[in-house]
TIRO-789328 format. One record per residue (C-alpha): residue in three letters; x, y, z. Coordinates in steps of 0.1 Angstrom, whole numbers, padded with zeros to 4 digits. Layout:
REM TIRO-789328
@residuo->ALA east->X north->Y up->Z
...
This chain:
REM TIRO-789328
@residuo->MET east->0000 north->0000 up->0000
@residuo->ASP east->0013 north->0035 up->-0009
@residuo->LYS east->0022 north->0051 up->0024
@residuo->GLN east->0014 north->0085 up->0009
@residuo->ARG east->-0022 north->0075 up->0003
@residuo->GLU east->-0028 north->0062 up->0038
@residuo->ASP east->-0053 north->0081 up->0059
@residuo->LEU east->-0042 north->0072 up->0095
@residuo->HIS east->-0065 north->0079 up->0124
@residuo->THR east->-0067 north->0069 up->0160
@residuo->LEU east->-0096 north->0059 up->0183
@residuo->TYR east->-0095 north->0046 up->0219
@residuo->LEU east->-0117 north->0016 up->0225
@residuo->ALA east->-0124 north->-0002 up->0258
@residuo->GLY east->-0140 north->-0036 up->0260
@residuo->GLY east->-0129 north->-0056 up->0290
@residuo->CYS east->-0094 north->-0070 up->0294
@residuo->PHE east->-0072 north->-0052 up->0269
@residuo->TRP east->-0052 north->-0084 up->0261
@residuo->GLY east->-0081 north->-0098 up->0241
@residuo->LEU east->-0093 north->-0066 up->0226
@residuo->GLU east->-0059 north->-0057 up->0213
@residuo->ALA east->-0053 north->-0091 up->0198
@residuo->TYR east->-0087 north->-0089 up->0181
@residuo->LEU east->-0082 north->-0055 up->0167
@residuo->LYS east->-0048 north->-0063 up->0153
@residuo->ARG east->-0064 north->-0090 up->0131
@residuo->LEU east->-0086 north->-0064 up->0112
@residuo->PRO east->-0073 north->-0053 up->0078
@residuo->GLY east->-0062 north->-0017 up->0079
@residuo->VAL east->-0051 north->-0016 up->0116
@residuo->ARG east->-0016 north->-0002 up->0117
@residuo->ARG east->-0008 north->0001 up->0154
@residuo->THR east->-0023 north->-0008 up->0188
@residuo->VAL east->-0013 north->0001 up->0223
@residuo->ALA east->-0028 north->-0013 up->0254
@residuo->GLY east->-0033 north->0013 up->0281
@residuo->TYR east->-0054 north->0031 up->0307
@residuo->ALA east->-0080 north->0058 up->0296
@residuo->ASN east->-0102 north->0084 up->0312
@residuo->GLY east->-0092 north->0081 up->0349
@residuo->SER east->-0084 north->0105 up->0377
@residuo->THR east->-0047 north->0100 up->0381
@residuo->GLU east->-0016 north->0104 up->0359
@residuo->ASN east->0006 north->0075 up->0348
@residuo->PRO east->-0012 north->0048 up->0367
@residuo->SER east->0002 north->0013 up->0371
@residuo->TYR east->-0018 north->-0019 up->0365
@residuo->ARG east->-0019 north->-0024 up->0403
@residuo->ASP east->-0032 north->0012 up->0408
@residuo->VAL east->-0060 north->0007 up->0383
@residuo->CYS east->-0071 north->-0027 up->0398
@residuo->LEU east->-0068 north->-0017 up->0435
@residuo->TRP east->-0071 north->0020 up->0440
@residuo->ASN east->-0102 north->0031 up->0422
@residuo->THR east->-0084 north->0054 up->0398
@residuo->GLY east->-0114 north->0054 up->0374
@residuo->HIS east->-0094 north->0043 up->0344
@residuo->ALA east->-0107 north->0019 up->0318
@residuo->GLU east->-0085 north->-0008 up->0302
@residuo->ALA east->-0084 north->0004 up->0266
@residuo->VAL east->-0066 north->0000 up->0233
@residuo->SER east->-0053 north->0029 up->0212
@residuo->VAL east->-0060 north->0017 up->0177
@residuo->THR east->-0044 north->0035 up->0147
@residuo->TYR east->-0059 north->0025 up->0114
@residuo->ASP east->-0059 north->0034 up->0078
@residuo->ARG east->-0093 north->0048 up->0069
@residuo->THR east->-0088 north->0040 up->0032
@residuo->ILE east->-0088 north->0003 up->0041
@residuo->LEU east->-0109 north->0003 up->0073
@residuo->PRO east->-0135 north->0030 up->0075
@residuo->THR east->-0144 north->0042 up->0110
@residuo->ASP east->-0180 north->0028 up->0106
@residuo->LEU east->-0166 north->-0007 up->0100
@residuo->LEU east->-0140 north->-0005 up->0128
@residuo->LEU east->-0168 north->0004 up->0153
@residuo->ASP east->-0191 north->-0024 up->0140
@residuo->ALA east->-0162 north->-0048 up->0144
@residuo->PHE east->-0156 north->-0035 up->0180
@residuo->PHE east->-0192 north->-0040 up->0189
@residuo->GLU east->-0192 north->-0076 up->0176
@residuo->ALA east->-0164 north->-0083 up->0201
@residuo->ILE east->-0181 north->-0070 up->0232
@residuo->ASP east->-0215 north->-0071 up->0250
@residuo->PRO east->-0225 north->-0034 up->0250
@residuo->THR east->-0254 north->-0041 up->0274
@residuo->ILE east->-0233 north->-0051 up->0304
@residuo->LEU east->-0221 north->-0025 up->0328
@residuo->ASP east->-0185 north->-0028 up->0342
@residuo->ARG east->-0179 north->-0063 up->0330
@residuo->GLN east->-0168 north->-0083 up->0299
@residuo->GLY east->-0163 north->-0120 up->0300
@residuo->ASN east->-0152 north->-0131 up->0335
@residuo->ASP east->-0137 north->-0097 up->0344
@residuo->ARG east->-0157 north->-0074 up->0367
@residuo->GLY east->-0149 north->-0038 up->0378
@residuo->THR east->-0152 north->-0003 up->0364
@residuo->GLN east->-0118 north->-0008 up->0346
@residuo->TYR east->-0136 north->-0034 up->0324
@residuo->ARG east->-0164 north->-0011 up->0312
@residuo->SER east->-0169 north->-0007 up->0275
@residuo->GLY east->-0162 north->0027 up->0260
@residuo->ILE east->-0154 north->0047 up->0229
@residuo->TYR east->-0131 north->0077 up->0235
@residuo->TRP east->-0123 north->0102 up->0208
@residuo->GLN east->-0100 north->0131 up->0202
@residuo->ASP east->-0115 north->0144 up->0170
@residuo->GLU east->-0150 north->0158 up->0173
@residuo->ALA east->-0155 north->0149 up->0136
@residuo->ASP east->-0156 north->0112 up->0147
@residuo->LEU east->-0189 north->0118 up->0167
@residuo->PRO east->-0214 north->0112 up->0138
@residuo->ALA east->-0198 north->0078 up->0130
@residuo->ILE east->-0197 north->0069 up->0167
@residuo->GLU east->-0233 north->0079 up->0174
@residuo->ALA east->-0245 north->0061 up->0143
@residuo->ALA east->-0227 north->0029 up->0154
@residuo->VAL east->-0244 north->0032 up->0189
@residuo->LEU east->-0278 north->0037 up->0172
@residuo->ARG east->-0273 north->0005 up->0152
@residuo->GLN east->-0266 north->-0013 up->0185
@residuo->ARG east->-0297 north->0001 up->0201
@residuo->ALA east->-0318 north->-0012 up->0172
@residuo->SER east->-0305 north->-0047 up->0176
@residuo->HIS east->-0306 north->-0051 up->0214
@residuo->VAL east->-0336 north->-0052 up->0237
@residuo->GLU east->-0315 north->-0041 up->0267
@residuo->PRO east->-0301 north->-0005 up->0270
@residuo->ILE east->-0266 north->0001 up->0255
@residuo->VAL east->-0243 north->0011 up->0283
@residuo->THR east->-0211 north->0016 up->0263
@residuo->GLU east->-0199 north->0051 up->0272
@residuo->VAL east->-0189 north->0076 up->0245
@residuo->GLU east->-0167 north->0104 up->0258
@residuo->PRO east->-0138 north->0126 up->0246
@residuo->LEU east->-0105 north->0112 up->0256
@residuo->ASP east->-0093 north->0125 up->0289
@residuo->GLY east->-0058 north->0110 up->0292
@residuo->PHE east->-0044 north->0078 up->0279
@residuo->TYR east->-0014 north->0061 up->0295
@residuo->PRO east->0003 north->0031 up->0279
@residuo->ALA east->0003 north->0000 up->0300
@residuo->GLU east->0034 north->-0018 up->0312
@residuo->ASP east->0055 north->-0036 up->0285
@residuo->TYR east->0044 north->-0071 up->0295
@residuo->HIS east->0008 north->-0061 up->0287
@residuo->GLN east->0016 north->-0051 up->0251
@residuo->ASP east->0008 north->-0078 up->0225
@residuo->TYR east->0003 north->-0101 up->0255
@residuo->LEU east->-0015 north->-0129 up->0236
@residuo->ALA east->0012 north->-0129 up->0209
@residuo->LYS east->0038 north->-0135 up->0236
@residuo->ASN east->0015 north->-0159 up->0255
@residuo->PRO east->-0006 north->-0178 up->0230
@residuo->GLY east->-0023 north->-0197 up->0257
@residuo->GLY east->-0031 north->-0167 up->0278
@residuo->TYR east->-0066 north->-0157 up->0290
@residuo->CYS east->-0088 north->-0141 up->0264
@residuo->HIS east->-0125 north->-0133 up->0267
@residuo->ILE east->-0129 north->-0126 up->0230
@residuo->ARG east->-0130 north->-0151 up->0202
@residuo->LEU east->-0102 north->-0138 up->0180
@residuo->GLY east->-0113 north->-0156 up->0149
@residuo->ALA east->-0144 north->-0134 up->0148
@residuo->ALA east->-0122 north->-0106 up->0135
@residuo->ASP east->-0113 north->-0127 up->0104
@residuo->GLU east->-0150 north->-0136 up->0099
@residuo->PHE east->-0160 north->-0099 up->0101
@residuo->ALA east->-0134 north->-0090 up->0075
@residuo->ARG east->-0146 north->-0117 up->0051
@residuo->ARG east->-0182 north->-0108 up->0056
@residuo->THR east->-0178 north->-0071 up->0050
@residuo->GLY east->-0152 north->-0074 up->0022
@residuo->LEU east->-0123 north->-0058 up->0041
@residuo->GLN east->-0089 north->-0068 up->0026
@residuo->GLU east->-0054 north->-0056 up->0033
@residuo->GLY east->-0039 north->-0036 up->0005
@residuo->ARG east->-0072 north->-0028 up->-0012
@residuo->PRO east->-0087 north->0006 up->-0006
@residuo->CYS east->-0123 north->0005 up->0006
@residuo->ILE east->-0153 north->0028 up->0002
@residuo->GLU east->-0177 north->0019 up->0030
@residuo->HIS east->-0213 north->0018 up->0019
@residuo->ASP east->-0241 north->0006 up->0041
@residuo->GLY east->-0218 north->-0018 up->0059
@residuo->LEU east->-0204 north->-0032 up->0027
@residuo->CYS east->-0168 north->-0026 up->0017
@residuo->GLU east->-0165 north->-0018 up->-0020
@residuo->ALA east->-0130 north->-0023 up->-0033
@residuo->VAL east->-0114 north->0002 up->-0056
@residuo->ASP east->-0093 north->-0013 up->-0084
@residuo->THR east->-0061 north->0001 up->-0098
@residuo->LEU east->-0080 north->0023 up->-0122
@residuo->GLY east->-0100 north->0038 up->-0094
@residuo->VAL east->-0132 north->0020 up->-0105
@residuo->ARG east->-0155 north->0009 up->-0077
@residuo->LYS east->-0167 north->-0027 up->-0078
@residuo->LEU east->-0181 north->-0052 up->-0053
@residuo->ASP east->-0156 north->-0073 up->-0036
@residuo->HIS east->-0175 north->-0104 up->-0045
@residuo->ASP east->-0178 north->-0108 up->-0083
@residuo->LEU east->-0201 north->-0136 up->-0090
@residuo->SER east->-0199 north->-0157 up->-0122
@residuo->ALA east->-0226 north->-0167 up->-0147
@residuo->SER east->-0230 north->-0199 up->-0128
@residuo->THR east->-0253 north->-0181 up->-0104
@residuo->GLY east->-0279 north->-0179 up->-0132
@residuo->CYS east->-0272 north->-0142 up->-0141
@residuo->ASP east->-0258 north->-0128 up->-0173
@residuo->PRO east->-0221 north->-0121 up->-0165
@residuo->GLN east->-0224 north->-0088 up->-0184
@residuo->ASP east->-0250 north->-0077 up->-0158
@residuo->ALA east->-0244 north->-0066 up->-0122
@residuo->PRO east->-0233 north->-0093 up->-0098
@residuo->CYS east->-0261 north->-0117 up->-0086
@residuo->ALA east->-0267 north->-0136 up->-0054
@residuo->ASP east->-0251 north->-0170 up->-0052
@residuo->PRO east->-0274 north->-0197 up->-0038
@residuo->ASP east->-0244 north->-0216 up->-0025
@residuo->ASP east->-0231 north->-0185 up->-0006
@residuo->PRO east->-0258 north->-0168 up->0014
@residuo->GLU east->-0235 north->-0139 up->0024
@residuo->THR east->-0234 north->-0126 up->-0012
@residuo->ALA east->-0271 north->-0119 up->-0011
@residuo->ALA east->-0267 north->-0100 up->0022
@residuo->GLN east->-0238 north->-0079 up->0007
@residuo->LEU east->-0257 north->-0071 up->-0025
@residuo->ILE east->-0288 north->-0061 up->-0006
@residuo->ARG east->-0268 north->-0038 up->0018
@residuo->ALA east->-0252 north->-0022 up->-0013
@residuo->GLN east->-0286 north->-0011 up->-0026
@residuo->GLY east->-0291 north->0013 up->0004
@residuo->TYR east->-0328 north->0005 up->0010
@residuo->ALA east->-0344 north->0029 up->0035
@residuo->ALA east->-0379 north->0038 up->0046
@residuo->PRO east->-0393 north->0073 up->0042
@residuo->ASP east->-0404 north->0093 up->0073
@residuo->ASP east->-0436 north->0083 up->0089
@residuo->GLY east->-0454 north->0113 up->0075
@residuo->LEU east->-0449 north->0101 up->0040
@residuo->LEU east->-0456 north->0065 up->0050
@residuo->LYS east->-0490 north->0075 up->0062
@residuo->GLN east->-0497 north->0089 up->0028
@residuo->THR east->-0485 north->0059 up->0008
@residuo->LEU east->-0497 north->0030 up->0029
@residuo->ASP east->-0533 north->0021 up->0037
@residuo->GLU east->-0546 north->0022 up->0073
@residuo->SER east->-0542 north->-0016 up->0078
@residuo->GLN east->-0506 north->-0016 up->0065
@residuo->TYR east->-0496 north->0014 up->0086
@residuo->ARG east->-0511 north->-0002 up->0118
@residuo->VAL east->-0492 north->-0034 up->0112
@residuo->VAL east->-0457 north->-0019 up->0104
@residuo->ARG east->-0458 north->0010 up->0128
@residuo->HIS east->-0482 north->0000 up->0156
@residuo->ASN east->-0474 north->-0038 up->0157
@residuo->ALA east->-0509 north->-0048 up->0148
@residuo->THR east->-0518 north->-0083 up->0135
@residuo->GLU east->-0541 north->-0088 up->0106
@residuo->ARG east->-0569 north->-0114 up->0109
@residuo->PRO east->-0558 north->-0150 up->0100
@residuo->PHE east->-0567 north->-0160 up->0064
@residuo->SER east->-0576 north->-0124 up->0056
@residuo->HIS east->-0547 north->-0115 up->0033
@residuo->PRO east->-0543 north->-0129 up->-0003
@residuo->TYR east->-0506 north->-0135 up->0002
@residuo->ASP east->-0515 north->-0164 up->0026
@residuo->ARG east->-0526 north->-0185 up->-0005
@residuo->LEU east->-0501 north->-0170 up->-0030
@residuo->PHE east->-0474 north->-0194 up->-0042
@residuo->LYS east->-0463 north->-0178 up->-0074
@residuo->ARG east->-0426 north->-0174 up->-0081
@residuo->GLY east->-0411 north->-0141 up->-0069
@residuo->ILE east->-0399 north->-0122 up->-0039
@residuo->TYR east->-0416 north->-0104 up->-0010
@residuo->VAL east->-0402 north->-0070 up->-0001
@residuo->ASP east->-0407 north->-0046 up->0028
@residuo->VAL east->-0437 north->-0024 up->0021
@residuo->THR east->-0420 north->0005 up->0038
@residuo->SER east->-0385 north->0004 up->0022
@residuo->GLY east->-0385 north->-0020 up->-0007
@residuo->GLU east->-0358 north->-0041 up->0010
@residuo->PRO east->-0361 north->-0078 up->-0001
@residuo->LEU east->-0372 north->-0100 up->0028
@residuo->PHE east->-0384 north->-0134 up->0016
@residuo->SER east->-0383 north->-0157 up->-0015
@residuo->SER east->-0411 north->-0177 up->-0028
@residuo->ALA east->-0387 north->-0207 up->-0028
@residuo->ASP east->-0389 north->-0206 up->0010
@residuo->LYS east->-0427 north->-0201 up->0013
@residuo->PHE east->-0449 north->-0230 up->0025
@residuo->ASP east->-0485 north->-0236 up->0035
@residuo->SER east->-0484 north->-0238 up->0073
@residuo->GLY east->-0522 north->-0236 up->0077
@residuo->CYS east->-0518 north->-0208 up->0103
@residuo->GLY east->-0536 north->-0182 up->0082
@residuo->TRP east->-0506 north->-0159 up->0075
@residuo->PRO east->-0479 north->-0161 up->0049
@residuo->ALA east->-0452 north->-0185 up->0062
@residuo->PHE east->-0415 north->-0188 up->0053
@residuo->SER east->-0388 north->-0211 up->0064
@residuo->ARG east->-0362 north->-0184 up->0064
@residuo->PRO east->-0355 north->-0148 up->0052
@residuo->ILE east->-0338 north->-0143 up->0019
@residuo->ALA east->-0307 north->-0132 up->0038
@residuo->ARG east->-0303 north->-0133 up->0076
@residuo->SER east->-0293 north->-0097 up->0078
@residuo->VAL east->-0326 north->-0083 up->0064
@residuo->VAL east->-0345 north->-0090 up->0096
@residuo->THR east->-0340 north->-0084 up->0132
@residuo->GLU east->-0355 north->-0102 up->0162
@residuo->ARG east->-0368 north->-0089 up->0195
@residuo->LEU east->-0384 north->-0106 up->0225
@residuo->ASP east->-0421 north->-0098 up->0227
@residuo->HIS east->-0439 north->-0101 up->0260
@residuo->SER east->-0473 north->-0089 up->0248
@residuo->LEU east->-0504 north->-0111 up->0251
@residuo->GLY east->-0491 north->-0126 up->0283
@residuo->THR east->-0467 north->-0149 up->0265
@residuo->LEU east->-0431 north->-0148 up->0253
@residuo->ARG east->-0426 north->-0147 up->0216
@residuo->THR east->-0399 north->-0136 up->0191
@residuo->GLU east->-0409 north->-0106 up->0171
@residuo->VAL east->-0395 north->-0102 up->0135
@residuo->ARG east->-0388 north->-0067 up->0121
@residuo->SER east->-0373 north->-0055 up->0089
@residuo->ASN east->-0338 north->-0042 up->0091
@residuo->ALA east->-0339 north->-0012 up->0068
@residuo->GLY east->-0374 north->0000 up->0075
@residuo->ASP east->-0377 north->-0012 up->0111
@residuo->ALA east->-0412 north->-0024 up->0102
@residuo->HIS east->-0431 north->-0049 up->0123
@residuo->LEU east->-0434 north->-0081 up->0102
@residuo->GLY east->-0447 north->-0108 up->0125
@residuo->HIS east->-0431 north->-0135 up->0146
@residuo->VAL east->-0409 north->-0165 up->0142
@residuo->PHE east->-0417 north->-0199 up->0157
@residuo->SER east->-0398 north->-0232 up->0160
@residuo->ASP east->-0425 north->-0254 up->0144
@residuo->GLY east->-0415 north->-0251 up->0108
@residuo->PRO east->-0405 north->-0279 up->0084
@residuo->ALA east->-0376 north->-0299 up->0099
@residuo->GLN east->-0360 north->-0304 up->0065
@residuo->SER east->-0358 north->-0266 up->0060
@residuo->GLY east->-0343 north->-0258 up->0095
@residuo->GLY east->-0374 north->-0261 up->0117
@residuo->LEU east->-0384 north->-0224 up->0117
@residuo->ARG east->-0417 north->-0207 up->0107
@residuo->TYR east->-0416 north->-0170 up->0100
@residuo->CYS east->-0453 north->-0161 up->0104
@residuo->ILE east->-0456 north->-0128 up->0086
@residuo->ASN east->-0484 north->-0102 up->0081
@residuo->GLY east->-0492 north->-0099 up->0044
@residuo->ALA east->-0499 north->-0062 up->0050
@residuo->ALA east->-0461 north->-0057 up->0057
@residuo->LEU east->-0451 north->-0072 up->0024
@residuo->ARG east->-0452 north->-0064 up->-0013
@residuo->PHE east->-0449 north->-0092 up->-0038
@residuo->VAL east->-0427 north->-0088 up->-0069
@residuo->PRO east->-0433 north->-0115 up->-0095
@residuo->TYR east->-0402 north->-0132 up->-0110
@residuo->ASP east->-0408 north->-0117 up->-0144
@residuo->ARG east->-0409 north->-0082 up->-0129
@residuo->MET east->-0378 north->-0085 up->-0108
@residuo->ASP east->-0354 north->-0071 up->-0134
@residuo->ALA east->-0377 north->-0042 up->-0142
@residuo->GLU east->-0381 north->-0033 up->-0105
@residuo->GLY east->-0343 north->-0036 up->-0097
@residuo->TYR east->-0343 north->-0070 up->-0080
@residuo->GLY east->-0328 north->-0090 up->-0108
@residuo->TYR east->-0297 north->-0097 up->-0088
@residuo->LEU east->-0318 north->-0120 up->-0066
@residuo->ARG east->-0332 north->-0142 up->-0094
@residuo->PRO east->-0310 north->-0172 up->-0085
@residuo->LEU east->-0326 north->-0173 up->-0051
@residuo->VAL east->-0362 north->-0176 up->-0064
């Protein structure tokens, strides 16, 4: 990588014992330097003993310097959150105490929009409150030498983080050392030597698509569908516009968590070839290939078209515990998922309100911009 084209930047991240967090961050493409240390406490130059025994207020943290042309700040923060539990106060793994709190500490105020957006993404995917603190850096002191690169020096040492998750994150998001990245909706788009943007996963004609067209989802690699869907940038309009574009029953379902009457929606008995998209955002949600007749009175699917297009939340309404399903891009209430689906298809039944969906027939998918998903239908 041309050093003159690097865009080096530093953030300070706290997520439990710094041994594991440092080792995890080092595995991310684009990370150039890490330093384990103590951040945002009340004393100067604390020792490890001071931090553990004398209530100095410091957090065990890692200074991470990274090349934003390879690893955008948004993706660094998403990777960080995948390594920790942001809903637990003063603890990660087996370690307890204020020094093991999770936190993001910044020096450049321009980082705040990316940090706040990352926290909002976490709030959308967790039922419990997010307790990761976000504050300007108020002092950072490198830890003792024996703490630096501890797990590289002691491969069998204690670690509360599964380090291989960093490699999985890089593969899933398209991060690659030596290839500049333009971050777009959680997907890393590589930039070739001519400066032309292209998806990191080029899919061949074996997927059922014309190789002269844009890349298509690969039925044998579910992650390609997730990446291609993210790259489209689906988003719902504001609620004021939704009220004008949806009918009353649709709006009550997607925004007020209503449930349509069983056997009342025509999609319950529809088994034509095509896809079902979020009525609020247009985000693809389900394929007709995964639809089945459950007899429950609502459209039923064995799985979403890509795991990332839906989120799940615990639902305590009606005096029972259920798992609610919502769309990712539009945050629309869709229905619930149950464990009584076809065993040969994974055993799940996504019981979905037809009012939350719009059906796109197979022969209309190209015209409506969904041709890249034809191999999954």
